[in-house]
C-alpha positions in Angstrom: 3.0 -37.5 -86.1 1.0 -39.9 -88.7 1.5 -43.4 -88.1 -0.2 -44.6 -90.8 0.5 -42.5 -94.2 -2.0 -44.3 -96.3 -5.0 -44.4 -94.0 -3.8 -40.5 -92.2 -4.3 -42.5 -88.4 -1.8 -40.7 -85.8 -0.1 -41.7 -82.9 -2.5 -39.6 -81.0 -5.8 -41.2 -82.4 -3.6 -44.7 -81.3 -3.5 -43.5 -78.0 -6.8 -42.4 -77.9 -8.0 -45.9 -79.6 -6.1 -47.4 -76.4 -7.5 -45.5 -73.9 -10.8 -46.2 -75.2 -10.3 -50.2 -74.8 -8.6 -51.0 -78.4 -6.1 -54.0 -77.4 -5.2 -55.9 -80.7 -4.0 -54.2 -84.1 -6.5 -55.9 -85.6 -9.4 -54.2 -84.0 -7.3 -50.8 -84.0 -7.1 -51.5 -88.0 -11.3 -52.2 -88.0 -12.0 -48.7 -85.7 -9.3 -46.3 -87.5 -8.1 -47.8 -91.1 -5.0 -48.0 -89.5 -2.4 -50.6 -91.7 -5.6 -51.7 -93.8 -3.7 -50.9 -97.1 -0.1 -51.7 -97.1 0.7 -52.5 -93.3 4.2 -51.1 -93.2 2.8 -49.1 -90.1 1.7 -52.2 -87.5 4.7 -52.8 -86.1 4.5 -49.1 -84.7 1.5 -49.1 -84.5 1.4 -52.3 -81.9 4.5 -50.5 -79.9 2.2 -47.3 -79.3 -1.2 -49.6 -78.6 1.2 -51.8 -76.4 2.9 -48.9 -74.6 -0.7 -47.0 -73.9 -3.0 -49.7 -72.9 -4.1 -49.5 -69.5 -3.1 -51.9 -66.7 -5.1 -54.6 -66.1 -7.4 -54.4 -63.2 -7.0 -56.2 -60.4 -9.9 -59.0 -59.8 -10.9 -59.4 -56.1 -9.9 -62.5 -54.4 -12.3 -65.4 -53.7 -12.3 -65.2 -50.2 -13.2 -61.3 -50.4 -16.4 -62.6 -52.7 -16.9 -65.2 -49.9 -17.2 -62.9 -47.3 -19.5 -60.6 -49.0 -21.6 -63.6 -49.8 -21.9 -64.7 -46.1 -23.0 -60.8 -45.0 -25.4 -60.5 -47.1 -26.9 -63.7 -46.2 
């Protein structure tokens, strides 16, 4: 479906942007033009972007890092 009628941006394009690392509405606007004209689509675009953002990566804990360093030495 079209989310941004003014600039012809679809929900599919917003999901693709989320999958490719877009995390903010401002960045979405820069990359796709979504919301750049009238802005009435920004709430919907933000909801789609948030719903399709990949889960955050878990970082290695400091003790594991310490073990890797001690093994390398």
